[in-house]
N, C-alpha and C positions, 0 to 999 in steps of 0.2 A: 321366419326369414328363409329357412332351408327349403320350405315348400314353394316359394315363389322365385328364389334366385338360386339357380344351380351353380355349383362350384365350377370354376374355370378349368380345373383339372379334369373333372368329370366330363365336361363338354369337349375338352381336347382329345379325350380317349375315345370319343364316339366316332361314328362314320363321318367321313369328310368327302366332299365332291372331288372329282378329278381335277377340276379347275383350280381349287384351292391348293392342292398339293403340287400343282404343276409349276407355278411361278415362271420366270423369276419376277421379283417385285422391286419396284423403285423405292417404295416406302415400307418400312417394317409395320407401320400402323398409321391410321388416320385418326386424329383426336378431334372428336366432335363435342362441342360444349356451347353453353350460353355465355355470352360475353360478360354477363354478371358474375360468372364463376372463373374469370380469366386468371386470377391469382392462383387458385387451386390447380387450374389447368397448366399453368407455367411450372408449378412445383412437380406435378406428375410427369410432365414432359421432360423436365430436367432429370428426374430419377430414371425414367425408362431409357433415355439415351445414354446415361452414364453408367447404367448397371452392367457389370461384367458377368457374362454367363459363366458358370463353373466350367473349368477346363475339360473335365471328363464328360460333359454333356455336349460340348462344341463338336460339330460334325456328325452328330447322331441324326439318323433319318427317322422322322416321325410322320404321322398322318398329315401334319401341316408343313412338311418339307424339311430341309436340312437345317439343323440348329446352328445359327450364326454365333459369333463371339460377342456381338453387341446388337441391341435392338435399335438400330438407327440407319437412316434418319426416320423421324416420326413427323408426319405432316401435322402442323397446327395452324389453322386459319387465324391470322392476327388482325385482319381488317373486317369491318362490318360488310356484310354482303349487300350488293345492290338491291334496290327495291324492285325485284323482278320475280316472275313465277318460277323460272328455272335457275339452276346453279350456274355460276360462271364456268367458262370453259376450263379454267385452271383448276377449280375445285372438282369438277366432274372428272377431269383427267387424273387428278390425285386420288380420287376414290377408286378409279379403275386400276390404278397401279399400286394400291395399298394391300398388304397382306392381311390386315385386320382392321376393324373399326372399333375404337374405344369410345363409348358414349359416357360423358360425365353427367350423371343423373342427379337432378335436384329439382325443386319446384320451379326454378327459373328455366331449366332445360325442358321441363314438361310442357311449358307453354311457348317454347321457342319454335317458331315456324321453320327456321333453317336447320335446327338440329333434327327435327322430324323429317325434313326433306332429305337430309344427308343419310339418315337411316334407311329410308325408302330406296334411295338411289343405290346405296351399297348393296341392299338386298337384291335389287334388280340385276346388279352386275355379278355378285358372288354368291347369292343365296344367304340363308340364315347362319350358316357356319362361318365363324370369323367375326361375329358381332359380339362385343363384350361390354356389359354394363358395369360402370363404376359408380356406386352410390356414394354421394358425399353429404346429402341432406334430404329431408323429406321421408316419405314412406312409399314403398311399392304398392301399387294397386289401391291406394287410398281413395281414388276416384270411384271405386265400387260403392263407396258410402258417401252420399251427397254431402253430408255434414263435414266430411274430411277431405273433400275434393281439392282444397287449396294445398294440402300436404302431398299431393301426388308428385313423385319424382321421375316416373317414366314418361317419355314422349308417347303419343298414341301409337306410333309405329313399333315401339317395343312392347306395348301391352297386347298387341294382337298382330297376327301375321295372316296374309291372304292365302286362301286355298281355293281349288276349283269349286268347292261347295260354299265359299264365302269366308269371311274373316273368322279366325278362331283365336282363343286366348293363347298368348305366347308365354314361354317360360325363359326369360333372358338368362344367358350365361354371363357370369361376371363375379364381382367382388363387392363387399360392403366395406367401404373405407371409413365408416363412422366409428367412433369410439365404442359404441355399444354393439357394433358388428364385428367384422374381422379385425378392425384396427387398420391404421395407415400402412404399416410395413407389411403385415401379413396380407392385407388386401392387394397391395402392389405386387407381391410375389404371386398371388393368384392370377393376376392379369398376365404377368410374364409367362407363367406356366401354361395358361390358356393359349397365348399367342404362339408359343413354341411347340405346343402339343406334347409336353412332357408331364409325367405325374407330379402333382404338387408336392407329395412327400419327398421325392428325390430332390426337388429344388430347395425345399425348406431345410432338409438335413445338410445338404451341401452348403447352403447359404449360412447356416448356423456354424458349421465347422470353419468356414471362411471368416466369419465374424469373430469366432474364438481366436483364430490365428492372428487376426488384426489386433484384437484386444491384448493378446499375449505380447505381440510386437510392441504395442504402445506401453505395456507394463514394463517390458524389458528396457525400452528406451527411457522410460521414466526412472527406472532403477539405475541405469547407466548415468543418466543426468544427475540423479541424486548422489551417486558415488562420486561423480566428477565435482559437483558443487561441495560435497563434504570434504573432498580432498583440498579444494581451494580454500574452504573455511579453515581446515587444519593448518594449511600453509600460512594463511593470514594470521591465525592465532599464534603460530610459532614465530612468525615475523614480529607480531606485536609483543610477544614475550621477550624476544631478543632485543627489541627496541626499548622495552621497559628496563631490561637488565643493563643494557648499555647506558641508558639515561641514569640509572641508579649508580653505576660505576662512575660516570662523569660527575654526578652530583657529589658522590663521596670523595672523588679526587679533588674537586673544587673546595669542599669543606676542609679536607686535610691540608691542602696547600695554604688556604687562607689562615687556618689555625696555626699550623706548624711554622709557616714563614713569619707570621705575626710574632710568635714567641721568640724567634731568632732575631728579627729586625727591630722590634720595639726597644730592647735595651740599648741598641746602638743608635736609636733615633733615626732610623732609615725607613720609616713606614711609607714614604713616598714611592718606594720601589714597588709597592703593592697596587699602585693606581691602575696600571694597565691590566693586571690580573682582576682587580675589582670591576673594572669596566667590562671586561669580557664575561665575567661571571654574571653581572647584572644583565647584560645583553642576552645571555643564555636563558636567564629566568624570565625576562620580559617576553620571550617567544613562547612561553608555556601558558597553557590554559589552566588556571588554578583549580577550576572545578573538575578537571580531568585527572589531576594528580592523586596518587594514593597517599595515605597518611604518612608513610615513611618519607616520600619525596616532599610532601608539604612541610614536614618537620625540618628536613634538611634545608629547604628553601628559607624558612623562617630563621634558622640559626645562622646560615651564611650571610643573608642580607643584614641580620642584626650585627654580625661581626664587622661587616664592611661599614655599616653605619657608625659603629664605635670607633673604627680606625679614622673615618672622616671627621668624627667629632673631636678626636684627639688632635688632628691636624688643623682644626679650626674651620673645616668646610661645613658650616652649620646648615646651609640650604640642602646640600646633598645628604647630610646626616639625617635631617628631618624626614626627607623623602624615604630613605631606607628604613628608618624606624617605623614609619607608618606602613610601609610595604610589609615589614616583618609582622607588625600588629595585625594587618589584614590577613596574612597567611595563617597566623595563629588563630584568629577568629574563625576562619574557614575550617581549620582543624578541629577546634572546639565544637563547632556547630554540628559536626558529624557524630559527636558523642551523644547517645540518647540520654545520658545522665545529665547533660548540660545543654538543654535545648535552646535556651535564650541567652545570647551573648551580646554584650554591649561594649564597644570600645570608646573610652572617654579620654580625650586629650586635654592637657592643661591649658591649651589655647582657649578653650571655652570659658576659662575663668579669668581671662584678661578683661580689663575694663574696655568698654566700647571706645572706638576711636574718638567719638565726640567728647567723652568724659576725659580721655587722656589729653586731648587738645585743650579742654577747659582747665585742666590742672597744670598744663604747660609741660607735660612729660611725654608727649607723643614720640619724641626722639629717643626716649628711654623704653620704648615698647619692647617687652621681652625680658626686662630686668625686674627684680623682685617687686619694686614699687609700682609696676604697671599691672599687677595682679590684684583681683578682689579676694584678699586673703580670707575674709570672713566667709564668703560663699564657698571657697575651696575647703576651708576647715569644716564648715557645716556639711558639705557633701561627704568628706571622708568620715566624719563622725557618724553620719547616717548609715554609711556602708558598714562601718565597724559595729554599729549597734544592731545590725540585722534588720533594718527597716524593710518592710515588704516592697515598697516602691520608692525609688529615689529619682529625682529629675536633675539632669545636667544641661547647662547651656550649650549651644552649638556655635562653632566658629567656622566661617567660610574661608577657604583658601583661594577663592576666586575674588572676593571683595576685600579679603584680609581684614575682616571685622566680624563682631558678634552679630548673629542673625537675630533680629528683634522678634520676640515672641515665640521662638522655636526652641524646643528642648528635646532631649533624649530620655526616654523612660527606661530605667533599669529596674527589672523586676525579679531577676533570678541570680545571675552570676556575673561578677565583675572580677577580673584578675588583671591587675595593671601595675607596672612599675613606673612611677611618675617622677621625673626630675622636678623637684620643687624649687623653692625660692632662695635657698642658700646651700652652700656646699655641705653643711652639716646635717641637712635634713633629707631623708629619703623615706618614702612611705609606700608600702604595698597594701592595697585595699582588696579585700576578698570577702566572700560570704562564708557561711558556715559549711558549705559543701567542700571547699578546699580541694576541688578535683582538678583544677587547671594548673598543674604544677609547672607546665611549660611557660606560663605567663604570657600575657598579651601586652606588648610594649606600647606605650603611647608617649608622645613628647609634644612640646609646644614650640612654636617658632615665630620669629618676626625679625625683620632686618635690623641689625645693630644690637642684638641681644648678647648677653654674656654667654660663655661656653656652656653647652647643654649639660655636660657631665651626666649623660643619660645612660647610666649603667642599670642593668636589670637587677633589682634588689633581690636578695635571697627571700624565698617564700617562708623561711623559718622565723623571720622577725617582722614585726608590725609596729610601727610607731607613728605618732602624729604630732611630734613637737613642731610647732610653727611659731 
């Protein structure tokens, strides 16, 4: 490639005609190309017009004139030429007023009639100096070998130049923009150096320093941005920690107030004074996302809601008590599920052991739903016995609080751990069912409910005793 395509820098330092150095020029260069290569031409045109000449080169006088700060404007023919033998007046004028001619060389350009005419016309106006070839595809002088003629990238006017003794082989000045040649960026710098008439090394070194400065500026900007975002993250983390601390303080205060006030008001029979506090506490907990709470907060939530449920149970508010017991049970289940030692948790309510509504109606005791006689005691006793005996899998029926009835054919499979304090069917019986793990000391409360039932007496049984008298 070096033998056929001279460097733009070498060409620029050679002898130049007086006409070339004289100027002034309307156009920094004329870009000649086949319209099959218009996308590549557009990219090269954009680079050349936007490229900033290094400051210490601007104003220098070279064989090709005064170095400007920008190579613009660059003429680029955007429309197909008319089907005529000569160039249009606009194109001919642009060629005459252009400082240089850049020929985008490819197999398409090699057979382009108008690209060849533009090279010939520029040579007539300015001579050979100032013509720069930019190879983007194909091979130079491939037409010397008939079998490779289709790969030729130079138009005929670039392959040879006229002399008084006839045409002779030409050695175009320019750059190889192909990946296997100079590459796109280095090749573009070669063109700039040739058009300006400055040594390529000077332009490359200055361009490299400028790119390093830009890279450094980008790195500094990224570091500043990283520091800023890190600061924001730290502020956000601190705010989150403050919010967690404040929430923990609020939850602790709620727990203290409910517990302490209950101890003081319960002997005097004035638990009704806790209604407003209980409502505010429940509203506070309803706004929380259970999955986002840490174990401490989850435990406090379960304890407080359990205490409120017990107070409502004592006051005879059975509906509200049931809701709170089930909420406490769900919170406890969530807490237990986070323990890798107890991966499988099941909450079983005694509602599942009620007779179906159809059976209660058949027995004429639907109005007694929730009282001891409305429960399938045999099924409940069998369930508790299986749990206590360590059965590997136990099934419990499911009760729907939407239909207020047993769900036919649906069961809950309990395979690992159950920890439950169940209010059973008489005041004298309380049972805690657990497995051999005994790891859920907090207890997962469950209770059953139906309109018109007897007081729940839903106290969480101590995990130290286990009985099944029924």
